[in-house]
C-alpha positions as CSV (number, residue, x, y, z in Angstrom):
1,M,-41.5,22.6,-6.5
2,R,-43.3,23.4,-3.3
3,T,-47.0,24.0,-3.7
4,T,-47.9,27.5,-2.7
5,T,-51.0,27.6,-0.6
6,R,-53.5,30.5,-0.7
7,R,-52.3,31.5,2.8
8,D,-48.7,31.6,1.7
9,F,-49.5,33.5,-1.4
10,L,-51.4,36.2,0.4
11,R,-48.8,36.5,3.1
12,E,-46.1,36.9,0.4
13,T,-47.9,39.4,-1.8
14,G,-49.8,41.2,0.9
15,C,-52.9,43.4,0.5
16,C,-52.5,46.3,-1.8
17,T,-53.9,49.8,-1.6
18,L,-55.3,52.0,-4.4
19,A,-53.1,54.8,-5.7
20,V,-55.1,58.0,-6.0
21,L,-54.7,59.3,-9.6
22,A,-55.9,62.4,-11.3
23,G,-56.9,63.1,-14.9
24,G,-56.4,60.7,-17.8
25,G,-59.2,58.7,-19.5
26,A,-61.6,61.3,-20.8
27,S,-58.8,63.7,-21.6
28,G,-57.3,61.2,-24.0
29,V,-54.0,61.2,-22.1
30,L,-53.3,57.6,-21.3
31,R,-50.8,56.7,-18.5
32,A,-48.4,53.8,-18.7
33,T,-50.1,50.4,-18.4
34,P,-49.0,46.9,-17.6
35,L,-47.5,45.3,-20.7
36,G,-47.4,48.7,-22.4
37,G,-50.8,48.1,-24.1
38,P,-54.4,49.0,-23.6
39,V,-56.3,48.1,-20.4
40,G,-59.1,45.7,-20.9
41,I,-62.4,44.9,-19.1
42,Q,-64.7,41.9,-19.1
43,L,-68.1,43.3,-19.9
44,Y,-69.8,40.9,-17.5
45,A,-68.7,43.3,-14.8
46,V,-71.0,46.0,-16.2
47,R,-73.7,43.8,-17.6
48,D,-76.7,45.6,-16.1
49,A,-75.6,49.0,-17.5
50,L,-74.7,47.4,-20.8
51,Q,-78.2,45.8,-21.1
52,A,-79.9,49.1,-20.3
53,D,-77.8,51.2,-22.7
54,P,-75.1,49.4,-24.6
55,A,-73.8,52.4,-26.6
56,A,-73.6,54.8,-23.7
57,T,-71.9,52.1,-21.5
58,L,-69.3,51.4,-24.1
59,R,-68.6,55.1,-24.5
60,A,-68.3,55.5,-20.8
61,L,-65.7,52.6,-20.6
62,R,-63.7,54.3,-23.3
63,A,-63.8,57.6,-21.5
64,I,-62.6,55.9,-18.3
65,G,-59.6,54.8,-20.2
66,Y,-60.2,51.2,-21.4
67,G,-59.0,50.3,-24.8
68,E,-60.2,46.7,-25.0
69,V,-63.1,44.6,-23.9
70,E,-63.9,40.9,-23.6
71,T,-67.5,40.2,-24.4
72,A,-70.0,38.0,-22.5
73,G,-73.1,38.3,-24.6
74,F,-74.1,41.2,-26.8
75,A,-76.8,43.0,-24.7
76,G,-79.6,41.6,-26.9
77,L,-78.0,42.6,-30.1
78,S,-76.4,40.5,-32.8
79,A,-72.6,40.3,-32.8
80,R,-72.5,42.5,-35.9
81,Q,-74.6,45.1,-34.3
82,F,-72.5,45.0,-31.2
83,R,-69.3,45.4,-33.2
84,K,-70.6,48.6,-34.7
85,L,-71.1,50.0,-31.1
86,L,-67.6,48.9,-30.2
87,D,-66.1,50.6,-33.3
88,A,-68.1,53.8,-32.6
89,A,-66.8,53.8,-29.0
90,G,-63.2,53.2,-30.1
91,L,-62.9,49.8,-28.3
92,G,-61.3,46.6,-29.6
93,A,-62.6,43.1,-28.7
94,P,-59.7,40.6,-29.0
95,S,-61.6,38.0,-27.0
96,A,-65.2,36.8,-26.7
97,H,-66.8,34.5,-24.1
98,L,-69.2,32.5,-26.2
99,G,-71.9,29.8,-25.8
100,F,-70.7,26.7,-27.5
101,E,-72.9,24.0,-28.9
102,P,-70.7,21.0,-29.9
103,G,-72.9,20.1,-32.8
104,N,-73.0,23.7,-34.2
105,L,-69.7,25.4,-33.3
106,G,-69.9,27.5,-36.4
107,A,-72.5,29.9,-34.9
108,A,-70.2,30.8,-32.0
109,F,-67.2,31.1,-34.3
110,D,-69.2,33.4,-36.7
111,D,-69.9,35.7,-33.7
112,A,-66.2,35.8,-32.8
113,H,-65.3,36.8,-36.4
114,A,-68.0,39.4,-36.5
115,L,-66.5,41.0,-33.4
116,G,-63.0,40.9,-34.9
117,A,-61.9,38.7,-32.0
118,R,-58.9,36.4,-32.1
119,Y,-59.8,34.3,-29.1
120,A,-63.0,32.3,-28.7
121,A,-63.3,31.6,-25.0
122,S,-65.7,29.6,-22.7
123,G,-66.5,30.5,-19.2
124,S,-66.2,26.8,-18.5
125,L,-67.6,23.7,-20.2
126,R,-69.3,22.3,-17.3
127,S,-72.9,22.6,-18.5
128,L,-71.9,20.7,-21.7
129,V,-70.0,18.0,-19.8
130,E,-72.9,17.6,-17.4
131,R,-75.1,16.2,-20.2
132,D,-73.3,12.9,-19.8
133,L,-74.2,12.6,-16.1
134,P,-77.0,10.2,-15.1
135,A,-80.4,11.7,-15.0
136,G,-80.9,13.7,-11.9
137,A,-77.3,13.7,-10.9
138,G,-75.8,17.2,-10.5
139,P,-72.1,18.0,-10.8
140,P,-69.9,17.5,-7.7
141,A,-68.7,20.6,-5.8
142,G,-65.2,20.3,-7.3
143,M,-64.0,19.1,-10.7
144,T,-63.4,15.4,-10.4
145,L,-60.6,13.8,-12.5
146,E,-63.1,12.1,-14.7
147,E,-64.9,15.4,-15.3
148,A,-61.5,16.9,-16.1
149,R,-60.8,14.2,-18.7
150,R,-64.2,14.7,-20.4
151,T,-63.7,18.4,-20.3
152,A,-60.2,18.1,-21.9
153,E,-61.6,15.9,-24.7
154,L,-64.3,18.5,-25.5
155,A,-61.9,21.3,-25.2
156,N,-59.6,19.6,-27.8
157,H,-62.5,19.2,-30.1
158,I,-63.5,22.8,-29.9
159,G,-59.9,23.9,-30.2
160,E,-59.4,21.9,-33.4
161,Q,-62.5,23.3,-35.0
162,A,-61.6,26.8,-33.9
163,R,-58.1,26.5,-35.5
164,R,-59.7,25.5,-38.8
165,V,-61.4,28.9,-39.0
166,G,-58.5,31.0,-37.8
167,L,-59.5,31.3,-34.1
168,Q,-57.8,30.2,-30.8
169,Y,-60.0,28.5,-28.2
170,V,-59.4,29.5,-24.6
171,Y,-60.7,27.9,-21.4
172,H,-61.5,30.1,-18.4
173,N,-61.5,28.8,-14.9
174,H,-63.5,29.3,-11.7
175,D,-62.5,27.9,-8.3
176,F,-64.1,24.4,-8.6
177,E,-61.3,23.2,-10.9
178,F,-58.9,23.4,-7.9
179,A,-60.7,21.1,-5.4
180,D,-58.3,18.4,-4.1
181,Q,-59.2,15.0,-5.5
182,G,-56.8,13.1,-3.3
183,A,-53.0,13.1,-3.0
184,G,-52.9,16.7,-4.2
185,A,-54.4,15.9,-7.6
186,I,-56.7,18.6,-9.1
187,G,-58.8,18.8,-12.3
188,Y,-57.1,21.9,-13.6
189,D,-53.7,20.2,-13.8
190,L,-55.2,17.4,-15.7
191,L,-56.8,19.8,-18.1
192,L,-53.5,21.3,-18.8
193,K,-51.9,17.9,-19.3
194,E,-54.5,16.4,-21.5
195,T,-55.2,19.3,-23.8
196,D,-53.2,20.0,-26.9
197,P,-51.1,23.2,-26.2
198,Q,-51.7,24.4,-29.8
199,L,-55.4,23.8,-29.7
200,V,-56.3,24.9,-26.2
201,K,-55.0,27.9,-24.3
202,F,-56.1,29.0,-20.9
203,E,-57.4,32.3,-19.4
204,I,-56.5,32.3,-15.8
205,D,-59.1,34.0,-13.7
206,C,-56.5,35.0,-11.1
207,G,-59.1,35.9,-8.4
208,W,-60.9,32.5,-8.6
209,M,-57.5,30.7,-8.7
210,V,-56.4,32.4,-5.5
211,V,-59.7,31.6,-3.8
212,G,-59.2,28.0,-5.0
213,G,-55.9,28.0,-3.1
214,R,-53.4,28.2,-6.0
215,D,-50.9,30.8,-7.1
216,P,-51.1,32.1,-10.7
217,R,-47.4,32.7,-10.7
218,A,-46.6,29.1,-10.3
219,Y,-48.7,28.2,-13.4
220,F,-47.0,30.9,-15.5
221,A,-43.7,29.5,-14.5
222,R,-44.6,25.9,-15.2
223,F,-46.6,26.4,-18.4
224,P,-45.3,29.4,-20.3
225,H,-47.2,30.4,-23.4
226,R,-50.4,28.5,-22.3
227,F,-52.0,31.7,-20.9
228,P,-52.4,34.5,-23.4
229,M,-55.0,36.2,-21.3
230,I,-56.0,36.7,-17.6
231,H,-58.8,38.1,-15.6
232,V,-57.7,40.6,-13.0
233,K,-60.2,40.1,-10.2
234,D,-60.1,40.6,-6.5
235,F,-62.0,39.3,-3.5
236,L,-62.4,40.2,0.2
237,P,-60.9,37.8,2.7
238,E,-63.3,35.3,4.2
239,A,-65.0,36.8,7.2
240,P,-64.7,34.9,10.5
241,G,-67.7,33.2,11.9
242,P,-71.0,32.0,10.3
243,R,-72.4,33.7,7.3
244,P,-75.9,33.8,5.7
245,P,-76.6,30.8,3.5
246,D,-76.6,32.7,0.3
247,A,-73.7,34.9,1.1
248,P,-70.4,34.2,-0.8
249,A,-67.4,33.1,1.2
250,H,-65.4,35.8,-0.6
251,P,-67.4,38.8,-1.7
252,G,-66.1,40.6,-4.7
253,A,-63.8,43.6,-4.1
254,E,-62.7,46.6,-6.1
255,L,-59.2,46.2,-7.5
256,G,-56.8,47.6,-4.9
257,H,-59.2,47.0,-2.0
258,G,-59.1,43.2,-1.8
259,M,-56.6,40.6,-0.8
260,I,-54.5,40.2,-4.0
261,D,-51.5,42.3,-5.1
262,Y,-51.4,42.1,-8.9
263,R,-47.9,43.6,-9.3
264,P,-46.0,40.2,-8.9
265,I,-48.8,38.4,-10.9
266,L,-48.5,40.7,-13.9
267,R,-44.7,40.6,-13.9
268,A,-44.8,36.8,-13.9
269,A,-47.6,36.7,-16.6
270,E,-45.7,39.0,-18.9
271,K,-42.6,36.7,-18.7
272,A,-44.9,33.8,-19.6
273,G,-46.2,35.5,-22.8
274,L,-49.4,37.3,-21.6
275,K,-51.1,39.2,-24.4
276,H,-54.3,40.7,-22.8
277,Y,-55.7,41.2,-19.4
278,F,-59.3,42.1,-18.4
279,A,-60.5,43.6,-15.2
280,E,-63.6,42.0,-13.8
281,Q,-65.4,42.3,-10.5
282,E,-67.8,39.8,-9.0
283,G,-70.8,41.2,-7.1
284,P,-72.5,42.1,-5.0
285,F,-71.7,45.8,-5.6
286,T,-72.4,47.3,-2.2
287,R,-69.9,50.1,-2.0
288,M,-70.2,51.7,-5.5
289,S,-71.8,51.1,-8.9
290,P,-70.3,48.7,-11.4
291,L,-69.2,51.6,-13.6
292,D,-67.5,53.4,-10.6
293,A,-65.8,50.1,-9.8
294,A,-64.7,49.8,-13.4
295,R,-63.2,53.3,-13.1
296,Q,-61.4,52.4,-9.9
297,A,-60.1,49.2,-11.5
298,C,-58.7,51.1,-14.5
299,E,-57.0,53.6,-12.1
300,Y,-55.5,50.7,-10.1
301,L,-54.1,49.0,-13.2
302,R,-52.6,52.3,-14.4
303,S,-51.0,52.8,-11.0
304,L,-48.9,49.6,-11.3
305,P,-45.2,50.0,-12.1
C-alpha cells in the first residue's frame, strides 16, 4: 500500500468550510450527527472556563449540543464530585484521560469508575518512559523505536490491569510518534504491532496525525477495531517564512476553518468500528473564546452528512 503523505492527504480531502446553521442545542432539538450518536468534546479545550466555573461550563456545553465529554482532570474536584456536575448537566463521560502511576494504577481506575467511564486513556506515556533515560537526558524530538518498545511494554501492563477491573486502556497520540526513524519506520507502527489488541486500544488524534504526515484513513483500513475513539482537531497550514521561536508551526484552528476535511475521515472511522469522537482545539485562541470555538465545532460536526 502506498504511504499517503500529508501533502497528498490535504490535496485529496481539501480544506473545508463551515456550514452556517441555525437553532438546535439549547432548544433541545438535536440535528443528525456522525455515527448517529451524541457529539463529544475533550474538556481540555475549555480548561480555563472549566477551572473557573465547572458547573456553568458543563451546562453551557450541554446547551450548545454536546452529549458526551472526555475528561482531562476534574477542575480541582474529586472524580465523584465532578460526576455529580456531569449528571446535573446531562452529560456522559465514556472516556477519561488519566494520570497513571505504574505502581498505583488503582487510583486512576477508581476515578474512571467514579465517572462511569468505559475507557481509561493516557495523553501519552512519555513522562513515565522517560524515567528510564540516563540522568539529564531528555527525550528525542521524535519517538525512537526503542522508546516505542518500552512504551508498548508499559501500555500492555496498564491494559492488563485495566481489563481486570472492567476498563479498556486507550493510548492517545501526538505528532512525535510519527517521526521517521529510518527506512520509513515510525514509533506509532511499532506501538500497534507490539501491543496486545485486546489490552491496548488507540485514540487517534487526527489533527496531530495529519501534522505528523500520516493519514488516519490508512490506519482505520489497516487496523480495524483498534480505534474506538478519535479526537477531531484541526490546524492551520504552516505559514511560509520564519516564525517566532515560541510560535507553533501549525496553530490550532476552529473545526471547518483549518486544513482537514473530516467527512472522509469519519466515514472511514465508522467502517473501522469507531464508538466515540471528541472535538478538541489546540490554542492559541486568537479569533474567539474557547466556548465559542466549541460551539462552532459542534455546528461543524452536525453539518456533516
